[in-house]
N, CA, C and O of each residue as an XYZ file, in Angstrom:
748
protein
N     -48.532      0.237    -58.001
C     -49.014     -0.321    -56.178
C     -47.653      0.073    -55.654
O     -47.517      0.214    -54.439
N     -46.947      0.204    -56.222
C     -45.499      0.995    -55.351
C     -45.675      2.252    -54.825
O     -45.127      2.500    -53.751
N     -46.356      3.120    -55.391
C     -46.959      4.534    -55.034
C     -47.798      4.698    -53.873
O     -47.678      5.590    -53.033
N     -48.799      3.621    -53.888
C     -50.106      3.454    -53.151
C     -49.162      3.114    -51.851
O     -49.139      3.781    -50.817
N     -48.510      2.123    -52.077
C     -47.776      1.664    -50.670
C     -46.877      3.221    -49.835
O     -46.797      3.361    -48.614
N     -46.393      4.060    -50.711
C     -45.498      5.037    -50.470
C     -46.685      6.328    -49.675
O     -46.376      6.874    -48.616
N     -47.945      6.626    -50.374
C     -48.590      7.097    -49.840
C     -49.332      6.788    -48.445
O     -49.586      7.586    -47.542
N     -49.569      5.616    -48.508
C     -49.908      4.849    -47.164
C     -49.064      5.306    -45.902
O     -49.521      5.719    -44.836
N     -47.747      5.145    -46.250
C     -46.740      5.478    -45.436
C     -46.907      6.664    -44.871
O     -47.203      6.944    -43.710
N     -46.615      7.580    -46.119
C     -46.621      8.790    -45.622
C     -48.046      9.212    -44.654
O     -48.073      9.932    -43.656
N     -49.020      8.600    -45.232
C     -50.151      9.256    -44.369
C     -50.377      8.501    -42.794
O     -51.252      8.826    -41.992
N     -49.500      7.579    -42.626
C     -49.606      7.126    -41.101
C     -48.371      7.957    -40.540
O     -48.661      8.486    -39.467
N     -47.037      8.225    -40.981
C     -46.037      9.511    -40.332
C     -46.958     10.506    -40.230
O     -47.272     10.896    -39.106
N     -47.497     11.035    -41.300
C     -48.552     12.473    -40.798
C     -49.454     12.046    -39.749
O     -49.483     13.049    -39.036
N     -50.022     11.398    -39.341
C     -51.077     11.277    -38.361
C     -50.210     10.841    -36.925
O     -50.597     11.266    -35.836
N     -49.119     10.038    -37.032
C     -48.195     10.111    -36.013
C     -47.463     11.351    -35.263
O     -47.224     11.495    -34.064
N     -47.153     12.308    -36.508
C     -46.728     13.645    -35.945
C     -47.701     14.292    -35.633
O     -47.456     14.907    -34.595
N     -49.060     14.544    -36.135
C     -49.906     15.013    -35.544
C     -50.290     14.478    -34.044
O     -50.646     15.355    -33.257
N     -50.266     13.593    -33.730
C     -50.793     12.827    -32.651
C     -49.871     13.571    -31.359
O     -50.187     14.175    -30.335
N     -48.715     13.221    -31.927
C     -47.510     13.753    -31.016
C     -47.635     15.300    -30.846
O     -47.629     15.821    -29.731
N     -47.744     15.982    -31.962
C     -47.988     17.919    -31.644
C     -49.018     18.120    -30.804
O     -49.000     19.069    -30.020
N     -49.960     17.320    -30.861
C     -51.249     17.408    -30.164
C     -50.986     17.038    -28.539
O     -51.542     17.768    -27.718
N     -50.398     16.250    -28.197
C     -49.910     15.521    -27.056
C     -49.014     16.673    -26.245
O     -48.944     16.864    -25.031
N     -48.264     17.467    -27.489
C     -47.309     18.152    -26.628
C     -47.983     19.528    -26.033
O     -47.656     19.883    -24.901
N     -48.659     20.084    -26.579
C     -49.041     21.163    -26.396
C     -50.612     21.211    -25.635
O     -51.274     22.239    -25.498
N     -51.072     19.658    -25.128
C     -52.248     19.683    -24.151
C     -52.122     20.148    -22.519
O     -51.193     19.986    -21.728
N     -52.884     20.520    -22.422
C     -53.082     20.653    -20.896
C     -51.598     21.410    -20.143
O     -51.102     20.906    -19.135
N     -51.040     22.603    -20.768
C     -49.956     23.204    -20.131
C     -50.689     24.626    -19.258
O     -51.625     25.385    -19.508
N     -49.875     24.515    -18.333
C     -50.808     25.323    -17.010
C     -49.307     26.386    -17.302
O     -48.132     26.082    -17.513
N     -50.090     27.860    -17.183
C     -49.551     29.082    -17.082
C     -49.213     29.363    -15.400
O     -50.053     29.190    -14.517
N     -47.887     29.805    -15.179
C     -47.705     30.013    -13.911
C     -47.528     31.678    -13.796
O     -46.903     32.361    -14.607
N     -48.113     32.098    -12.787
C     -48.239     33.678    -12.520
C     -47.749     33.789    -11.259
O     -47.612     32.868    -10.454
N     -47.492     34.926    -11.108
C     -46.161     35.276     -9.831
C     -46.867     35.107     -8.281
O     -46.304     34.637     -7.292
N     -48.445     35.696     -8.371
C     -49.198     35.655     -7.353
C     -50.195     34.272     -6.982
O     -51.155     34.239     -6.213
N     -49.738     33.402     -7.628
C     -50.406     32.141     -8.112
C     -50.231     31.160     -6.682
O     -51.076     30.358     -6.286
N     -48.779     31.478     -5.966
C     -48.309     30.505     -4.910
C     -48.284     31.540     -3.936
O     -47.457     32.437     -4.097
N     -49.155     31.581     -2.810
C     -48.626     32.430     -1.731
C     -47.919     31.780     -0.561
O     -47.371     32.441      0.321
N     -47.962     30.178     -0.596
C     -47.186     29.980      0.636
C     -45.491     29.494      0.423
O     -44.731     28.949      1.224
N     -45.246     29.985     -1.146
C     -43.531     29.904     -1.300
C     -43.447     30.966      0.200
O     -42.870     30.473      1.170
N     -43.905     32.092      0.307
C     -43.169     33.088      1.399
C     -43.540     32.972      2.553
O     -43.558     33.953      3.296
N     -43.888     31.845      2.932
C     -44.585     31.614      4.053
C     -43.339     30.918      4.949
O     -43.028     31.162      6.115
N     -42.777     30.040      4.073
C     -41.834     29.489      4.980
C     -40.302     30.070      5.344
O     -39.766     30.697      4.430
N     -39.642     29.941      6.436
C     -38.927     30.756      7.184
C     -37.440     30.080      6.375
O     -37.191     28.883      6.227
N     -36.387     31.544      5.824
C     -35.732     31.110      5.456
C     -34.101     30.135      6.157
O     -33.140     29.607      5.597
N     -34.395     30.256      7.180
C     -33.248     29.487      8.465
C     -34.012     29.014      9.287
O     -34.698     29.768      9.977
N     -34.079     27.752      9.408
C     -34.448     27.557     10.820
C     -33.221     27.000     12.273
O     -32.726     25.955     12.696
N     -33.208     28.219     12.532
C     -32.226     28.124     13.487
C     -32.727     28.827     14.875
O     -32.701     30.041     15.076
N     -33.100     28.025     15.620
C     -33.639     28.613     17.029
C     -32.901     29.951     17.514
O     -33.512     31.019     17.488
N     -31.831     29.888     17.871
C     -31.176     30.968     18.245
C     -29.778     31.640     17.703
O     -28.683     31.487     18.243
N     -30.012     32.330     16.656
C     -28.750     32.333     15.675
C     -27.623     33.199     16.184
O     -27.122     33.925     15.325
N     -27.130     33.274     17.379
C     -26.194     34.604     17.984
C     -24.871     33.656     18.108
O     -24.802     32.429     18.168
N     -24.008     34.490     18.124
C     -22.650     33.587     17.903
C     -22.261     33.225     19.235
O     -22.565     34.125     20.019
N     -21.748     32.325     19.745
C     -21.778     31.560     20.731
C     -20.082     31.513     21.149
O     -19.195     30.679     20.968
N     -20.132     32.726     21.736
C     -18.219     33.119     22.053
C     -17.783     32.091     22.955
O     -16.609     31.762     22.788
N     -18.517     31.387     24.028
C     -17.676     30.681     25.060
C     -17.298     29.293     24.245
O     -16.332     28.627     24.619
N     -18.127     28.873     23.076
C     -17.999     27.829     22.470
C     -16.238     28.161     21.658
O     -15.186     27.556     21.865
N     -16.483     29.198     20.838
C     -15.127     29.767     20.125
C     -14.020     29.885     21.481
O     -13.090     29.098     21.305
N     -13.918     30.491     22.489
C     -12.734     30.416     23.453
C     -12.214     29.078     23.923
O     -11.037     28.725     23.988
N     -13.457     28.298     24.284
C     -12.843     26.892     24.548
C     -11.995     26.417     23.593
O     -10.835     26.171     23.924
N     -12.396     26.220     22.334
C     -11.596     25.643     21.199
C     -10.311     26.445     20.963
O      -9.398     25.799     20.449
N     -10.060     27.780     21.252
C      -9.084     28.474     20.852
C      -8.276     27.906     22.018
O      -7.146     27.566     21.670
N      -8.539     27.726     23.232
C      -7.554     27.476     24.715
C      -7.321     26.196     24.290
O      -6.112     25.975     24.364
N      -8.055     25.060     23.795
C      -7.689     23.629     23.675
C      -6.329     23.225     23.525
O      -5.722     23.773     22.605
N      -5.766     22.466     24.156
C      -4.133     22.020     23.847
C      -4.111     20.807     23.161
O      -4.914     19.897     23.363
N      -3.365     20.789     22.497
C      -3.182     19.369     21.404
C      -2.147     18.169     22.152
O      -1.070     18.361     22.716
N      -2.502     17.555     22.049
C      -1.795     16.178     23.018
C      -1.510     15.270     21.801
O      -2.178     14.265     21.559
N      -0.568     15.653     21.123
C      -0.187     14.185     20.166
C       0.129     12.981     20.835
O       0.397     12.824     22.026
N       0.044     11.887     19.636
C       0.679     10.524     20.752
C       1.874     10.306     20.013
O       2.258      9.138     19.941
N       2.699     11.401     19.315
C       4.154     11.207     19.289
C       4.171     10.774     17.803
O       5.303     10.832     17.322
N       3.135     10.326     16.892
C       3.489      9.896     15.300
C       3.064     10.970     14.531
O       2.104     11.740     14.550
N       4.330     10.758     13.658
C       4.446     11.974     12.391
C       3.240     11.280     11.709
O       2.978     10.078     11.735
N       2.543     12.298     11.080
C       1.131     11.875     10.299
C       1.803     11.679      8.653
O       1.446     11.037      7.665
N       2.698     12.393      8.894
C       3.333     12.475      7.024
C       4.784     11.247      6.607
O       5.458     11.244      5.577
N       4.900     10.281      7.848
C       5.538      9.180      7.604
C       4.869      8.056      7.755
O       4.190      7.934      8.774
N       4.902      7.198      6.974
C       4.331      6.003      6.770
C       4.634      4.691      7.708
O       4.126      3.575      7.603
N       5.530      5.111      8.580
C       6.056      4.239      9.726
C       5.007      4.340     10.825
O       4.351      5.359     11.039
N       4.910      3.274     11.460
C       3.797      2.791     12.435
C       3.803      3.620     13.861
O       4.827      3.862     14.500
N       2.725      3.935     14.167
C       2.764      5.047     15.497
C       3.867      4.100     16.685
O       4.177      2.928     16.468
N       4.314      4.842     17.852
C       5.042      4.207     18.407
C       4.239      3.103     19.563
O       3.207      3.611     20.002
N       4.473      1.996     20.003
C       3.873      1.443     20.647
C       3.442      2.489     22.203
O       4.099      3.428     22.651
N       2.169      1.924     22.733
C       2.175      2.770     23.998
C       3.188      2.253     25.285
O       3.628      1.104     25.288
N       3.488      3.168     26.310
C       4.400      2.631     27.474
C       3.599      1.390     28.004
O       2.426      1.346     28.376
N       4.311      0.635     27.955
C       3.781     -0.805     28.982
C       3.620     -0.096     30.302
O       4.353      0.846     30.603
N       2.604     -0.574     31.143
C       2.077     -0.236     32.129
C       2.781     -1.334     33.184
O       2.792     -2.550     32.992
N       3.436     -0.563     34.480
C       3.836     -1.695     35.323
C       3.060     -2.215     36.398
O       2.596     -1.322     37.107
N       2.762     -3.407     36.754
C       1.597     -3.505     37.799
C       2.238     -3.351     39.107
O       3.364     -3.756     39.396
N       1.402     -2.716     39.888
C       1.924     -2.426     41.447
C       2.121     -3.730     41.970
O       1.438     -4.722     41.715
N       3.344     -3.637     42.905
C       3.840     -4.596     43.529
C       3.350     -5.442     44.560
O       3.709     -6.578     44.869
N       2.260     -4.529     45.161
C       1.085     -5.613     45.924
C       0.061     -6.283     45.627
O      -0.640     -7.019     46.321
N       0.006     -6.000     44.582
C      -0.925     -6.996     43.620
C       0.151     -7.921     42.693
O       1.128     -7.534     42.051
N      -0.381     -9.256     42.857
C      -0.109    -10.389     42.068
C      -1.095    -10.652     40.944
O      -2.281    -10.917     41.140
N      -0.528    -10.563     39.771
C      -1.093    -10.970     38.369
C      -1.488    -12.466     38.681
O      -0.756    -13.310     39.197
N      -2.968    -12.645     38.207
C      -3.469    -13.773     38.246
C      -3.308    -14.618     36.567
O      -3.446    -13.931     35.555
N      -3.152    -15.414     36.512
C      -3.077    -15.902     34.860
C      -4.029    -16.857     34.825
O      -3.852    -17.814     35.580
N      -5.111    -16.846     34.060
C      -5.918    -17.724     33.741
C      -5.795    -18.718     32.556
O      -5.405    -18.222     31.500
N      -6.031    -19.866     32.569
C      -5.749    -20.879     31.780
C      -4.583    -21.358     31.542
O      -3.612    -21.113     32.257
N      -4.537    -22.289     30.238
C      -2.965    -22.571     30.439
C      -1.754    -21.740     30.171
O      -1.950    -20.700     29.543
N      -0.367    -22.062     30.592
C       0.502    -20.921     30.347
C       1.203    -21.677     29.215
O       1.487    -22.874     29.200
N       1.493    -20.501     28.006
C       2.203    -20.533     26.845
C       3.508    -20.796     26.883
O       4.156    -20.036     27.603
N       4.197    -21.784     26.234
C       5.878    -21.539     26.635
C       6.671    -20.423     26.192
O       6.346    -19.965     25.096
N       7.271    -20.085     26.562
C       8.255    -18.708     26.032
C       8.503    -19.143     24.484
O       8.601    -20.254     23.963
N       8.564    -17.848     23.969
C       8.949    -17.946     22.306
C      10.342    -18.328     22.069
O      11.180    -17.837     22.826
N      10.803    -19.273     20.967
C      11.968    -19.805     20.978
C      12.932    -18.697     20.767
O      12.400    -17.728     20.226
N      13.940    -18.582     20.981
C      15.225    -17.535     20.948
C      15.323    -17.243     19.166
O      14.900    -18.024     18.313
N      15.863    -16.172     18.956
C      15.949    -15.720     17.649
C      16.994    -16.536     17.199
O      17.986    -16.819     17.870
N      16.685    -17.040     15.672
C      17.777    -17.779     14.907
C      18.974    -16.929     14.489
O      18.777    -15.823     13.985
N      20.345    -17.456     14.699
C      21.404    -16.709     14.224
C      21.539    -16.159     12.882
O      20.913    -16.699     11.971
N      22.284    -15.147     12.649
C      21.884    -14.520     11.285
C      22.825    -15.392     10.685
O      23.798    -16.017     11.108
N      22.086    -15.224      9.214
C      22.647    -16.697      8.048
C      23.780    -16.376      7.747
O      23.877    -15.163      7.932
N      24.795    -16.833      7.345
C      25.985    -16.940      6.645
C      26.335    -17.988      5.969
O      25.701    -19.039      6.058
N      27.461    -17.839      5.152
C      27.953    -18.824      4.052
C      28.542    -19.681      4.816
O      28.978    -19.256      5.885
N      28.700    -20.979      4.512
C      29.405    -22.481      5.174
C      31.032    -21.390      5.121
O      31.491    -20.577      4.318
N      31.487    -21.976      6.497
C      32.922    -21.088      7.013
C      34.005    -21.276      5.825
O      34.762    -20.347      5.539
N      34.044    -22.384      5.218
C      35.158    -22.900      4.319
C      34.992    -22.003      2.782
O      35.805    -22.049      1.859
N      33.692    -21.185      2.811
C      33.323    -20.404      1.490
C      33.354    -19.117      1.555
O      32.802    -18.570      2.509
N      34.132    -18.199      0.360
C      34.409    -17.267      0.945
C      33.879    -16.445     -0.029
O      33.506    -17.255     -0.877
N      33.572    -15.174     -0.500
C      33.287    -14.284     -1.362
C      34.154    -13.360     -1.299
O      34.335    -12.471     -0.467
N      34.841    -13.721     -2.535
C      36.026    -12.925     -2.692
C      36.227    -12.007     -4.072
O      37.281    -11.404     -4.277
N      35.038    -11.966     -5.044
C      34.947    -10.551     -6.307
C      33.734    -10.485     -6.429
O      32.822    -10.793     -5.662
N      33.751    -10.008     -7.573
C      32.384     -9.976     -8.809
C      32.804     -9.328     -9.953
O      33.712     -8.504     -9.836
N      32.278     -9.559    -11.124
C      32.407     -9.085    -12.243
C      31.291     -9.248    -13.057
O      30.188     -9.698    -12.748
N      31.775     -8.748    -14.355
C      30.607     -8.685    -15.483
C      30.900     -7.807    -16.627
O      31.654     -6.858    -16.413
N      30.453     -7.964    -17.731
C      30.385     -7.206    -18.918
C      29.492     -6.181    -19.142
O      28.358     -6.494    -18.779
N      29.587     -5.002    -19.634
C      28.552     -4.096    -19.936
C      27.468     -4.357    -20.417
O      27.550     -4.672    -21.604
N      26.304     -4.364    -19.934
C      24.791     -5.220    -20.229
C      24.389     -6.462    -19.924
O      23.311     -6.937    -20.282
N      25.414     -7.156    -19.110
C      25.264     -8.228    -18.830
C      25.043     -8.248    -17.270
O      25.362     -7.279    -16.582
N      24.467     -9.425    -16.723
C      24.080     -9.339    -15.294
C      25.474     -9.972    -14.601
O      26.188    -10.830    -15.120
N      25.684     -9.314    -13.265
C      26.993     -9.482    -12.500
C      27.137    -11.034    -12.281
O      26.204    -11.825    -12.140
N      28.431    -11.309    -12.279
C      28.974    -12.673    -11.548
C      29.667    -12.434    -10.090
O      30.652    -11.734     -9.854
N      28.775    -13.314     -9.042
C      29.997    -13.233     -7.781
C      31.193    -14.465     -7.700
O      30.838    -15.603     -8.004
N      32.049    -14.318     -7.451
C      32.941    -15.253     -7.482
C      33.367    -16.231     -5.764
O      33.528    -15.615     -4.711
N      33.424    -17.053     -5.819
C      33.565    -17.667     -4.472
C      34.404    -18.556     -4.857
O      34.683    -18.916     -6.001
N      35.039    -19.109     -3.255
C      35.818    -20.062     -2.925
C      35.963    -20.917     -1.967
O      36.164    -20.434     -0.853
N      35.917    -22.164     -2.075
C      36.125    -23.124     -0.872
C      37.427    -23.494     -0.528
O      37.437    -24.486      0.200
N      38.635    -22.999     -0.822
C      39.786    -23.347     -0.902
C      40.545    -24.408     -2.002
O      41.709    -24.805     -2.054
N      39.288    -24.701     -2.908
C      40.108    -25.616     -3.637
C      39.916    -25.605     -5.199
O      40.624    -25.893     -6.163
N      38.399    -25.057     -4.975
C      37.518    -24.472     -6.288
C      36.784    -23.265     -6.235
O      36.190    -22.760     -5.283
N      36.967    -22.723     -7.870
C      36.542    -21.471     -7.656
C      34.937    -21.217     -8.091
O      34.899    -21.565     -9.271
N      33.853    -20.858     -7.769
C      32.919    -20.870     -8.310
C      32.222    -19.557     -9.103
O      32.486    -18.437     -8.666
N      31.588    -19.655     -9.933
C      31.013    -17.956    -10.823
C      29.576    -18.135    -10.501
O      29.148    -19.143    -11.062
N      28.656    -17.502     -9.779
C      27.309    -17.495     -9.694
C      26.876    -16.102    -10.171
O      27.454    -15.083     -9.795
N      25.832    -16.101    -11.018
C      25.249    -15.053    -11.305
C      23.736    -14.575    -10.166
O      23.223    -15.340     -9.351
N      23.335    -13.246    -10.421
C      22.179    -12.905     -9.669
C      20.990    -13.781    -10.125
O      20.691    -13.885    -11.315
N      20.202    -14.522     -8.946
C      19.115    -15.320     -9.179
C      19.539    -16.581     -9.246
O      18.561    -17.326     -9.182
N      20.857    -17.359     -9.375
C      21.019    -18.558     -9.287
C      21.528    -18.962     -8.063
O      21.980    -18.165     -7.240
N      21.462    -20.503     -7.857
C      21.473    -21.143     -7.164
C      22.904    -21.428     -6.534
O      23.461    -21.962     -7.493
N      23.657    -21.403     -5.706
C      24.917    -21.737     -5.067
C      24.687    -22.728     -4.086
O      23.867    -22.615     -3.175
N      25.573    -23.901     -4.325
C      25.707    -25.159     -3.777
C      24.417    -26.025     -3.074
O      24.394    -26.714     -2.054
N      23.342    -25.686     -4.071
C      22.062    -26.383     -3.837
C      21.477    -25.914     -2.608
O      20.587    -26.658     -2.197
N      21.716    -24.880     -1.885
C      21.296    -24.286     -0.879
C      20.808    -22.753     -0.687
O      19.894    -22.377      0.046
N      21.634    -21.957     -1.522
C      21.633    -20.539     -1.308
C      21.205    -20.181     -2.803
O      21.703    -20.805     -3.740
N      20.324    -19.221     -2.999
C      19.896    -18.290     -3.782
C      20.653    -16.842     -3.945
O      20.483    -16.050     -3.018
N      21.419    -16.458     -4.973
C      21.812    -15.013     -4.712
C      20.807    -14.369     -5.013
O      20.073    -14.690     -5.948
N      20.606    -13.269     -4.197
C      19.612    -12.121     -4.353
C      20.068    -10.818     -5.112
O      19.298    -10.399     -5.977
N      21.358    -10.066     -4.856
C      21.894     -9.068     -4.611
C      23.479     -9.165     -4.896
O      24.238     -9.731     -4.110
N      23.839     -8.653     -5.911
C      25.812     -8.721     -5.745
C      25.905     -7.211     -5.763
O      25.570     -6.701     -6.833
N      26.209     -6.564     -5.006
C      26.928     -5.348     -4.699
C      28.029     -4.877     -4.578
O      28.895     -5.751     -4.623
N      28.401     -3.889     -4.443
C      30.204     -3.378     -4.732
C      30.810     -4.403     -3.352
O      31.554     -5.383     -3.403
N      30.208     -3.782     -2.240
C      30.823     -4.562     -0.774
C      30.299     -5.624     -0.145
O      30.695     -6.146      0.897
N      29.446     -5.903     -0.783
C      28.589     -7.073     -0.247
C      27.863     -8.142     -0.768
O      27.831     -7.998     -1.990
N      27.349     -9.007     -0.473
C      26.601    -10.355     -1.313
C      25.269    -10.195     -0.549
O      25.281    -10.006      0.667
N      24.126    -10.270     -1.250
C      22.645    -10.770     -0.317
C      22.124    -11.915     -1.269
O      21.872    -11.901     -2.474
N      22.025    -13.205     -0.038
C      21.527    -14.065     -0.542
C      20.400    -14.629      0.124
O      19.843    -13.970      1.001
N      19.984    -15.803     -0.192
C      18.787    -16.540      0.606
C      18.762    -17.944      0.651
O      18.931    -18.681     -0.321
N      18.501    -18.362      2.048
C      18.774    -19.532      1.857
C      17.153    -20.389      1.574
O      16.056    -20.122      2.064
N      17.505    -21.373      0.693
C      16.209    -21.783      0.198
C      15.237    -22.613      0.522
O      14.250    -22.810     -0.187
N      15.502    -23.267      1.845
C      14.511    -24.185      2.505
C      14.182    -23.305      3.431
O      13.056    -23.631      3.808
N      14.616    -22.155      4.141
C      13.763    -21.506      5.301
C      13.431    -20.052      4.394
O      12.532    -19.248      4.642
N      13.959    -20.015      3.808
C      13.768    -18.311      3.172
C      14.199    -17.108      4.091
O      13.772    -15.959      4.201
N      15.257    -17.846      4.738
C      15.953    -16.617      5.494
C      16.876    -15.883      4.619
O      17.303    -16.456      3.617
N      17.271    -14.541      4.918
C      18.022    -13.743      4.294
C      19.243    -13.592      5.096
O      19.361    -13.601      6.321
N      20.306    -13.423      3.994
C      21.630    -12.978      4.727
C      22.439    -12.242      3.907
O      22.060    -12.080      2.747
N      23.787    -11.618      4.374
C      24.901    -10.811      3.881
C      26.092    -11.873      3.975
O      26.154    -12.861      4.707
N      27.224    -11.308      2.838
C      28.310    -11.630      3.072
C      29.217    -10.658      2.627
O      29.022     -9.932      1.652
N      30.246    -10.648      3.372
C      30.983     -9.215      2.853
C      32.091     -9.679      1.900
O      32.438    -10.860      1.897
N      32.658     -8.758      1.081
C      33.539     -9.281     -0.020
C      35.244     -9.153      0.940
O      35.864     -8.206      1.422
N      35.424    -10.257      0.877
C      36.712    -10.635      1.168
C      38.099    -10.284      0.318
O      38.367    -10.934     -0.693
N      38.868     -9.333      0.739
C      40.214     -9.324     -0.125
C      41.065    -10.358      0.374
O      41.278    -10.772      1.513
N      41.522    -10.692     -0.814
C      42.674    -11.634     -0.985
C      43.614    -11.220     -1.969
O      43.334    -10.526     -2.947
N      44.982    -11.765     -1.615
C      46.324    -11.355     -2.174
C      45.895    -11.390     -4.092
O      45.825    -10.610     -5.043
N      45.684    -13.010     -3.742
C      45.567    -13.564     -5.052
C      44.353    -14.762     -4.871
O      44.002    -15.305     -3.823
N      43.863    -14.971     -6.188
C      42.789    -15.785     -6.116
C      43.379    -17.267     -6.409
O      44.387    -17.537     -7.062
N      42.317    -18.328     -5.630
C      43.247    -19.406     -5.388
C      43.113    -20.069     -6.977
O      42.116    -19.848     -7.664
N      44.223    -20.884     -7.438
C      44.659    -21.423     -8.417
C      45.109    -20.299     -9.742
O      45.116    -20.538    -10.950
N      45.403    -19.251     -9.154
C      46.232    -18.046    -10.125
C      47.460    -18.086     -9.912
O      47.934    -18.577     -8.887
N      48.073    -17.631    -10.749
C      49.960    -17.589    -10.756
C      49.999    -16.577     -9.893
O      49.352    -15.538    -10.031
N      50.800    -16.843     -8.912
C      51.252    -15.639     -8.150
C      52.776    -14.851     -8.658
O      53.186    -13.856     -8.059
């Protein structure tokens, strides 16, 4: 019984191969060189007048570049265009409600007047620590720590300290203040 099945499958595969082979060679057309005379009737380039236009070339050569003043290789924005001043004989007419003038800019952010940044330190491979004094106590604060529950230390440099006020996100700097001796140390 097993051999009859194998012969049946073989017969089906041979029949399928014969159908594919017949379908592949069915109705193939032979193309000859003189079969299509319409290919040579089409023009190669469809240009009405292919002469060189010298007047357009000369106009392009004589054109002057008038730049906006922006450096195309710089990521900085282009300078603002010069504001036009209204002529004195015309009074500007304002339509609609007038907006109040913008508030004055806030003063630069500083540490409280009694707090002084007098030094920094740290071991190799550890974060720097800044030293502050308020006249009586000495505070050691690292980068990213909160100082006086109000300021976050963002960067401790060699000559200054950058910090951010937590409530307003304003950024400020404090210079390194030289002292003869730190408070609380023997003189």
